[in-house]
N, C-alpha and C positions, 0 to 999 in steps of 0.2 A: 503494500500500501504507499509505505513511505517512496519507492522508486514510482510508481504512478503519478503523486504528488507533483514529484520533480519534473517527471514525463510533462506533464500539462504547463508548469513554468519555463521550459525548455519551450513549447510550442509557444507560449505567450509571451519571450522573451526574445525571440530568435533572430532579430533585429536587433539587439542590442550585445556585442560582444562581450563588454564588459562583467554582466548578470551571465552571458553563456560559461565565462571562464569562470566565473563564483560558482554558478550550480554543478559547473562540471568537477571542481573540487569537491564539493559536498559530496557528489554521487559517491567521487572514489575512494573516500573518507567513510560515508555507508557503506560501501561494498565489501572494503576490509574489516570495519568493524565487523558486519554479520558473517563474514566470512570467519573472520577469529572467536567470534563470541558465541553465537550460536548455536548450537547442537543440538538435533532432531532427536527427542527423546519420545519414545511409543508413548501412544495415550490409552488410556483404558477410560473407557466410557461408562460412565453409569448410568441407572434410571433417575437420580436426580440433576440428571444435566439438561434436561427436556426440562424441568421446572425452571432451571436458570435459564435458560435459553428464554421461554413465558415470561420470568421475573425479571429480563434484560428490556423486551419490550412493554412492561407495567409500568418500569422506572422511566422510559423515555414518553410512555402518553402522562403519566402523572407529571413528569417538568414539562411539557408542553403546555398541559395541561395550565399549569401556576402559570405560565407566562403569557398563554395567549388569551386563557378565562380569567384570570385573576391578576392579570396587568402586572406581574411582580418582572423585575428583571430574569435573565436567564439565565446567569450565575448565580441569582438570587433564589432562584428556581432551584437550580443544582443542589447549591449547597443546601436548601431545605431537604430535598429528597435524599441524598446522602445523610445527612444527620437523620433523618427516619430511620433509614434504613441499618444505620451503624449500631443503634438500638436492638433490633431483631436477636442478634446473639443470647442477650441476656433473659427472652424468654422461656429460652431452654439450651442450656448451655450444652448439655451433651446431644442435641441435634448438629449432626453434617448438614443438613440442608441451610437452617441458619444460620450456621457459620459460614458459609460458602454466598447468601444471597446478598449481602451488603455488597461485595463486589459485583456482582452480577445488577445489581438495582443503579448502582453508582455508572456501570458503564452505559447504561440506558439512561442514564441523566443527563450525559453529554451528548446520546444521540437526539434527547430531546430538547436541547437548546439550538436546535437548526431554527433558523429564521423561518417567520411564517410565509415570505414570500418565496420560500424555496422549498417548505416542507406546505407539499398542497393540503392539509387536514390532517386529521387524525388517523385516517388508513394508512397514508405515508409514511408517518412517525411509529405507526405499530407497525410496519412492513421493517422501517428499519431497523429499529429495537432489534426484532426477529433476526434478522440476516446481523446485525452486530452479537446478538445471543449465540447465533450459531459459529461466527469466527470467536468469539471469547471460546465457547467450548472446541473450538479445534485449535486454539492456539495456547492452551491453558499450562504447556508444559513447559512453553517458552518464554525468552525475555523476562525472568524473575529477577527482582531487585532495579531493573532500568524503570525509570520514569516515562510516562505519558502512553503506555501498554492499553492503558482503558478508550484514553483518548483518541489514539490511531484507531481504535479498533472501532468504537463509534462513528468516524470520520468515513473508515470503509465500511460501513453499513449502509449511512446516509449518502455513499457516492455509488454504489451497487444500486441502491433504491433509486436515485437518482436515474438513473443508466437506465435503467428497466423502465422506469415510466418512458422517459427519454426515446427510448427503442420504439415501445409499444401504443406511443400515443401520438 
């Protein structure tokens, strides 16, 4: 997803040689990082992973609702969503599902921060949340300890949803 974003930046700045040089450097450094640091680890999918996908979508819808209907700032709406989700593990400390829910819901909150002029309503946000949830589950054993994973996943979910909408409309 990072490279797709950089490809779009290359296309947008193809007439500016300084931008192309900077973007090339970023691409090379990022490629080296991924080559050295990211190791593929076999994933074992559990039944709760399906629930995590659903809760990622619910986190996106709730954040979008707070932004569009309650008229809160997107950052504040995502913060509220994250705060509420962070309390869920305390309901039952032994529950594996409740321990994993905050990450999924907060990932969805990033997708729910999508601007209303890009997201054409709640169905779009729900789909973006579902796609983000699928990406989250697929990538659950990668990039541990590196910042930006949830935002990147949400960006990918929104981008894929927008691409599907663009292709089929």
